[in-house]
VMD Tcl script that draws the C-alpha trace (Angstrom):
set ca {
  {41.92 117.35 136.00}
  {43.18 115.32 138.87}
  {45.40 112.23 139.09}
  {43.04 109.22 139.35}
  {45.87 106.98 140.59}
  {46.82 109.22 143.53}
  {46.91 107.39 146.87}
  {45.17 109.64 149.41}
  {46.95 107.83 152.26}
  {50.02 109.90 151.31}
  {48.40 112.94 152.99}
  {46.91 113.32 156.46}
  {44.79 116.04 158.06}
  {45.81 116.91 161.61}
  {43.48 119.86 162.12}
  {40.21 121.02 160.56}
  {38.67 124.25 161.81}
  {35.56 125.99 160.51}
  {34.20 129.41 161.46}
  {31.40 131.00 159.42}
  {32.04 128.58 156.53}
  {35.73 129.57 156.41}
  {37.75 126.36 156.73}
  {41.37 125.85 157.72}
  {43.13 122.55 157.04}
  {46.51 121.67 158.56}
  {48.39 118.46 158.05}
  {51.26 116.58 156.53}
  {52.09 114.74 153.34}
  {54.77 112.53 151.86}
  {55.69 115.14 149.22}
  {54.93 118.58 147.81}
  {53.19 116.82 144.90}
  {50.74 115.20 147.32}
  {49.82 118.60 148.74}
  {49.35 119.92 145.20}
  {47.05 116.98 144.35}
  {44.96 117.53 147.50}
  {44.66 121.24 146.70}
  {43.66 120.49 143.11}
  {40.94 118.12 144.30}
  {39.59 120.72 146.74}
  {39.54 123.30 143.94}
  {37.60 120.90 141.68}
  {35.12 120.04 144.44}
  {31.66 121.60 144.54}
  {32.00 121.75 148.34}
  {34.89 124.24 148.52}
  {35.82 127.53 146.83}
  {38.61 130.07 147.27}
  {41.17 127.39 148.18}
  {44.43 129.01 149.29}
  {47.71 127.32 150.18}
  {49.50 128.92 153.11}
  {53.29 128.62 153.60}
  {54.46 125.04 153.23}
  {57.71 123.48 154.45}
  {59.72 120.31 154.45}
  {60.13 118.61 157.84}
  {61.69 115.56 159.44}
  {59.92 113.49 162.09}
  {62.19 113.64 165.14}
  {61.16 110.22 166.43}
  {61.49 108.20 163.21}
  {63.61 110.42 160.98}
  {61.00 110.34 158.19}
  {60.97 113.26 155.75}
  {57.57 114.80 155.00}
  {55.85 118.08 154.18}
  {53.84 120.25 156.60}
  {51.07 122.38 155.10}
  {48.08 124.60 155.85}
  {45.24 125.63 153.54}
  {42.15 127.76 153.79}
  {38.92 127.49 151.82}
  {35.28 128.48 151.91}
  {32.80 125.66 152.52}
  {29.77 125.57 150.21}
  {26.78 124.01 151.89}
}
mol new
graphics top color blue
foreach p $ca { graphics top sphere $p radius 0.5 }
foreach p [lrange $ca 0 end-1] q [lrange $ca 1 end] { graphics top cylinder $p $q radius 0.2 }
display resetview
């Protein structure tokens, strides 16, 4: 299952692209655990299948010095 207490504001989507129902998400998160929770929720959703995590990395915001995680995922949209 998923974590019902997870705060979705800990993850942000910067890019959403869709071509022939193939979706690509790109964004950032406060931690690797937040990315894992987002991925788990996509996998449990009836709206997406074949959810794949692409390479993920830790980053630091150059303006504010805030540590975060940068990620990309792909999935197939079911509609």
